[in-house]
C-alpha positions in Angstrom: 124.8 96.2 80.7 124.5 95.0 77.2 128.2 94.9 76.7 128.6 92.9 79.9 125.9 90.4 78.9 127.5 90.1 75.4 130.9 89.4 77.0 129.5 86.7 79.2 127.7 85.1 76.3 131.0 85.1 74.3 132.9 83.5 77.2 130.2 80.8 77.6 130.2 80.2 73.8 134.0 79.9 73.8 133.9 77.4 76.7 131.3 75.3 74.8 133.4 75.5 71.6 136.5 74.2 73.4 134.8 71.4 75.4 132.3 70.1 72.8 134.8 68.1 70.8 135.8 66.0 73.9 132.1 65.2 74.5 131.6 64.3 70.9 134.6 62.0 70.9 133.2 60.3 74.0 129.9 59.9 72.3 131.5 58.2 69.2 133.6 55.9 71.4 130.5 54.9 73.5 128.5 54.3 70.3 131.2 52.0 69.0 131.3 50.1 72.3 127.5 49.6 72.2 127.6 48.3 68.7 130.6 46.1 69.2 129.3 44.7 72.5 126.0 43.6 70.9 127.7 41.8 68.0 131.0 40.6 69.3 129.8 37.3 70.8 127.7 36.4 67.8 130.5 37.1 65.4 132.9 35.2 67.5 135.5 38.0 67.7 138.3 37.6 70.2 139.3 40.3 72.6 142.0 41.7 70.3 139.6 42.1 67.4 137.0 43.9 69.6 139.8 46.1 71.0 140.9 46.9 67.4 137.5 48.2 66.4 137.4 50.6 69.4 141.0 51.6 68.7 140.1 52.6 65.2 137.4 54.9 66.5 139.8 56.5 68.9 142.4 57.0 66.1 139.8 58.3 63.6 138.4 60.8 66.2 142.0 61.8 67.1 141.0 61.9 70.8 143.2 64.4 72.7 143.5 62.5 75.9 146.2 63.2 78.5 148.1 60.9 78.7 147.4 59.6 75.1 145.1 56.6 74.9 147.0 53.4 74.2 145.4 50.3 72.6 146.1 48.4 75.9 143.9 50.9 77.8 140.8 49.5 76.1 139.6 46.6 78.3 137.6 43.8 76.7 136.3 41.0 78.9 134.1 38.0 78.0 132.0 36.6 80.7 130.1 33.6 79.2 128.2 35.2 76.3 128.4 38.7 77.7 131.0 41.2 76.5 132.2 44.1 78.6 134.2 46.9 77.0 135.6 49.8 79.0 138.0 52.6 78.7 139.1 55.4 81.1 140.7 58.6 79.8 141.1 62.3 80.6 140.9 65.3 78.4 142.4 68.7 79.5 140.4 71.6 78.1 142.5 74.8 77.8 140.6 78.1 78.0 143.7 80.3 77.8 143.3 81.6 81.4 142.0 78.4 82.9 142.5 74.7 82.3 140.0 72.0 83.4 139.9 68.3 83.3 137.2 66.1 81.9 137.3 62.5 83.0 135.5 60.0 80.7 134.8 56.3 81.4 132.8 55.0 78.4 131.8 51.4 79.0 129.3 48.9 77.7 128.4 45.4 78.7 125.9 43.5 76.7 124.6 40.1 75.8 124.6 39.2 72.1 121.6 40.0 69.9 120.6 36.4 69.6 
């Protein structure tokens, strides 16, 4: 019984070890979107400048999306003083005997700080 329980714990640990980087990447992208959405209108950045900030985070984190994320996939929309930033991407996690797909849709819409 102890060997079986240990084997299950090892498998669960391996699954977490393989999937955790995708969730951390999503967290960093979401964090950048929150920050950028709050300051974009005040700093008078255009859509391309906002997109570039998010793109830098995607490149720095080396997000393993399938298909790879392109700069054009990052949507930036201004609606009056409100800024909406969104991105949809998929990460395939390979567990050697099984592959599963994680779909992420980080987005943030916010009014400027002032």
